[in-house]
FIDRENPA-171512 format. One record per residue (C-alpha): residue number from 0; residue in one letter; x, y, z. Coordinates in nm, 2 decimals, always signed. Layout:
BEGIN
<r><vexlum>NUM</vexlum><gugu>a</gugu><c1>X</c1><c2>Y</c2><c3>Z</c3></r>
...
***
This chain:
BEGIN
<r><vexlum>0</vexlum><gugu>m</gugu><c1>+5.04</c1><c2>+5.79</c2><c3>+8.64</c3></r>
<r><vexlum>1</vexlum><gugu>a</gugu><c1>+5.04</c1><c2>+5.58</c2><c3>+8.33</c3></r>
<r><vexlum>2</vexlum><gugu>r</gugu><c1>+5.26</c1><c2>+5.66</c2><c3>+8.04</c3></r>
<r><vexlum>3</vexlum><gugu>k</gugu><c1>+5.10</c1><c2>+5.90</c2><c3>+7.79</c3></r>
<r><vexlum>4</vexlum><gugu>q</gugu><c1>+5.04</c1><c2>+5.73</c2><c3>+7.45</c3></r>
<r><vexlum>5</vexlum><gugu>p</gugu><c1>+4.80</c1><c2>+5.75</c2><c3>+7.16</c3></r>
<r><vexlum>6</vexlum><gugu>g</gugu><c1>+4.45</c1><c2>+5.70</c2><c3>+7.29</c3></r>
<r><vexlum>7</vexlum><gugu>n</gugu><c1>+4.56</c1><c2>+5.78</c2><c3>+7.64</c3></r>
<r><vexlum>8</vexlum><gugu>s</gugu><c1>+4.70</c1><c2>+6.13</c2><c3>+7.62</c3></r>
<r><vexlum>9</vexlum><gugu>q</gugu><c1>+4.59</c1><c2>+6.21</c2><c3>+7.97</c3></r>
<r><vexlum>10</vexlum><gugu>g</gugu><c1>+4.80</c1><c2>+5.93</c2><c3>+8.11</c3></r>
<r><vexlum>11</vexlum><gugu>l</gugu><c1>+4.50</c1><c2>+5.76</c2><c3>+8.28</c3></r>
<r><vexlum>12</vexlum><gugu>s</gugu><c1>+4.53</c1><c2>+5.42</c2><c3>+8.45</c3></r>
<r><vexlum>13</vexlum><gugu>p</gugu><c1>+4.36</c1><c2>+5.14</c2><c3>+8.25</c3></r>
<r><vexlum>14</vexlum><gugu>a</gugu><c1>+4.06</c1><c2>+5.13</c2><c3>+8.48</c3></r>
<r><vexlum>15</vexlum><gugu>a</gugu><c1>+4.02</c1><c2>+5.51</c2><c3>+8.47</c3></r>
<r><vexlum>16</vexlum><gugu>l</gugu><c1>+4.05</c1><c2>+5.50</c2><c3>+8.09</c3></r>
<r><vexlum>17</vexlum><gugu>r</gugu><c1>+3.78</c1><c2>+5.24</c2><c3>+8.05</c3></r>
<r><vexlum>18</vexlum><gugu>a</gugu><c1>+3.55</c1><c2>+5.44</c2><c3>+8.28</c3></r>
<r><vexlum>19</vexlum><gugu>k</gugu><c1>+3.61</c1><c2>+5.76</c2><c3>+8.09</c3></r>
<r><vexlum>20</vexlum><gugu>r</gugu><c1>+3.54</c1><c2>+5.60</c2><c3>+7.75</c3></r>
<r><vexlum>21</vexlum><gugu>a</gugu><c1>+3.22</c1><c2>+5.45</c2><c3>+7.89</c3></r>
<r><vexlum>22</vexlum><gugu>r</gugu><c1>+3.11</c1><c2>+5.80</c2><c3>+8.02</c3></r>
<r><vexlum>23</vexlum><gugu>d</gugu><c1>+3.21</c1><c2>+5.97</c2><c3>+7.69</c3></r>
<r><vexlum>24</vexlum><gugu>k</gugu><c1>+3.01</c1><c2>+5.71</c2><c3>+7.49</c3></r>
<r><vexlum>25</vexlum><gugu>a</gugu><c1>+2.71</c1><c2>+5.74</c2><c3>+7.71</c3></r>
<r><vexlum>26</vexlum><gugu>a</gugu><c1>+2.71</c1><c2>+6.12</c2><c3>+7.67</c3></r>
<r><vexlum>27</vexlum><gugu>a</gugu><c1>+2.75</c1><c2>+6.10</c2><c3>+7.30</c3></r>
<r><vexlum>28</vexlum><gugu>m</gugu><c1>+2.46</c1><c2>+5.87</c2><c3>+7.26</c3></r>
<r><vexlum>29</vexlum><gugu>t</gugu><c1>+2.20</c1><c2>+6.09</c2><c3>+7.44</c3></r>
<r><vexlum>30</vexlum><gugu>t</gugu><c1>+1.91</c1><c2>+6.22</c2><c3>+7.24</c3></r>
<r><vexlum>31</vexlum><gugu>k</gugu><c1>+2.02</c1><c2>+6.58</c2><c3>+7.27</c3></r>
<r><vexlum>32</vexlum><gugu>r</gugu><c1>+2.37</c1><c2>+6.50</c2><c3>+7.14</c3></r>
<r><vexlum>33</vexlum><gugu>k</gugu><c1>+2.23</c1><c2>+6.29</c2><c3>+6.85</c3></r>
<r><vexlum>34</vexlum><gugu>k</gugu><c1>+2.01</c1><c2>+6.58</c2><c3>+6.75</c3></r>
<r><vexlum>35</vexlum><gugu>r</gugu><c1>+2.30</c1><c2>+6.83</c2><c3>+6.76</c3></r>
<r><vexlum>36</vexlum><gugu>k</gugu><c1>+2.53</c1><c2>+6.60</c2><c3>+6.56</c3></r>
<r><vexlum>37</vexlum><gugu>a</gugu><c1>+2.26</c1><c2>+6.55</c2><c3>+6.29</c3></r>
<r><vexlum>38</vexlum><gugu>e</gugu><c1>+2.21</c1><c2>+6.93</c2><c3>+6.28</c3></r>
<r><vexlum>39</vexlum><gugu>n</gugu><c1>+2.58</c1><c2>+6.99</c2><c3>+6.24</c3></r>
<r><vexlum>40</vexlum><gugu>q</gugu><c1>+2.60</c1><c2>+6.75</c2><c3>+5.95</c3></r>
<r><vexlum>41</vexlum><gugu>r</gugu><c1>+2.31</c1><c2>+6.92</c2><c3>+5.77</c3></r>
<r><vexlum>42</vexlum><gugu>i</gugu><c1>+2.48</c1><c2>+7.26</c2><c3>+5.81</c3></r>
<r><vexlum>43</vexlum><gugu>g</gugu><c1>+2.82</c1><c2>+7.12</c2><c3>+5.71</c3></r>
<r><vexlum>44</vexlum><gugu>q</gugu><c1>+3.15</c1><c2>+7.15</c2><c3>+5.88</c3></r>
<r><vexlum>45</vexlum><gugu>r</gugu><c1>+3.44</c1><c2>+7.35</c2><c3>+5.74</c3></r>
<r><vexlum>46</vexlum><gugu>s</gugu><c1>+3.81</c1><c2>+7.31</c2><c3>+5.80</c3></r>
<r><vexlum>47</vexlum><gugu>d</gugu><c1>+3.85</c1><c2>+7.67</c2><c3>+5.92</c3></r>
<r><vexlum>48</vexlum><gugu>s</gugu><c1>+3.58</c1><c2>+7.67</c2><c3>+6.18</c3></r>
<r><vexlum>49</vexlum><gugu>d</gugu><c1>+3.38</c1><c2>+7.48</c2><c3>+6.45</c3></r>
<r><vexlum>50</vexlum><gugu>l</gugu><c1>+3.01</c1><c2>+7.49</c2><c3>+6.51</c3></r>
<r><vexlum>51</vexlum><gugu>h</gugu><c1>+2.87</c1><c2>+7.56</c2><c3>+6.86</c3></r>
<r><vexlum>52</vexlum><gugu>h</gugu><c1>+2.52</c1><c2>+7.52</c2><c3>+6.99</c3></r>
<r><vexlum>53</vexlum><gugu>t</gugu><c1>+2.44</c1><c2>+7.82</c2><c3>+7.22</c3></r>
<r><vexlum>54</vexlum><gugu>p</gugu><c1>+2.22</c1><c2>+7.79</c2><c3>+7.53</c3></r>
<r><vexlum>55</vexlum><gugu>g</gugu><c1>+1.96</c1><c2>+7.98</c2><c3>+7.34</c3></r>
<r><vexlum>56</vexlum><gugu>g</gugu><c1>+1.94</c1><c2>+7.72</c2><c3>+7.08</c3></r>
<r><vexlum>57</vexlum><gugu>s</gugu><c1>+2.11</c1><c2>+7.90</c2><c3>+6.79</c3></r>
<r><vexlum>58</vexlum><gugu>i</gugu><c1>+2.43</c1><c2>+7.78</c2><c3>+6.62</c3></r>
<r><vexlum>59</vexlum><gugu>t</gugu><c1>+2.74</c1><c2>+7.99</c2><c3>+6.59</c3></r>
<r><vexlum>60</vexlum><gugu>r</gugu><c1>+3.05</c1><c2>+7.93</c2><c3>+6.38</c3></r>
<r><vexlum>61</vexlum><gugu>t</gugu><c1>+3.38</c1><c2>+7.99</c2><c3>+6.56</c3></r>
<r><vexlum>62</vexlum><gugu>t</gugu><c1>+3.72</c1><c2>+8.00</c2><c3>+6.40</c3></r>
<r><vexlum>63</vexlum><gugu>t</gugu><c1>+3.94</c1><c2>+7.70</c2><c3>+6.49</c3></r>
<r><vexlum>64</vexlum><gugu>a</gugu><c1>+4.23</c1><c2>+7.93</c2><c3>+6.58</c3></r>
<r><vexlum>65</vexlum><gugu>y</gugu><c1>+4.01</c1><c2>+8.09</c2><c3>+6.86</c3></r>
<r><vexlum>66</vexlum><gugu>n</gugu><c1>+3.83</c1><c2>+7.78</c2><c3>+6.96</c3></r>
<r><vexlum>67</vexlum><gugu>r</gugu><c1>+4.13</c1><c2>+7.56</c2><c3>+7.01</c3></r>
<r><vexlum>68</vexlum><gugu>a</gugu><c1>+4.36</c1><c2>+7.82</c2><c3>+7.18</c3></r>
<r><vexlum>69</vexlum><gugu>t</gugu><c1>+4.19</c1><c2>+7.80</c2><c3>+7.52</c3></r>
<r><vexlum>70</vexlum><gugu>h</gugu><c1>+4.53</c1><c2>+7.81</c2><c3>+7.69</c3></r>
<r><vexlum>71</vexlum><gugu>t</gugu><c1>+4.58</c1><c2>+8.17</c2><c3>+7.58</c3></r>
<r><vexlum>72</vexlum><gugu>r</gugu><c1>+4.25</c1><c2>+8.27</c2><c3>+7.76</c3></r>
<r><vexlum>73</vexlum><gugu>g</gugu><c1>+4.34</c1><c2>+8.09</c2><c3>+8.08</c3></r>
<r><vexlum>74</vexlum><gugu>e</gugu><c1>+4.06</c1><c2>+7.83</c2><c3>+8.03</c3></r>
<r><vexlum>75</vexlum><gugu>v</gugu><c1>+4.30</c1><c2>+7.53</c2><c3>+8.08</c3></r>
<r><vexlum>76</vexlum><gugu>g</gugu><c1>+4.43</c1><c2>+7.46</c2><c3>+8.43</c3></r>
***
């Protein structure tokens, strides 16, 4: 495993890191993601919450404390 460092916090090998960055960029550039990002900008982000697009198409605002504490809910392996 590669050493963890800024920009490679998962300790990926150089080849795996390049592949992951390519996958992440491809996902971010899809039409669906572009529409969601534009909508979030129109709504406006706040420092105390995160916006989520639900499967039904609505948008919910979740507190950052809840949204980023996934380890307390057993969502992280």
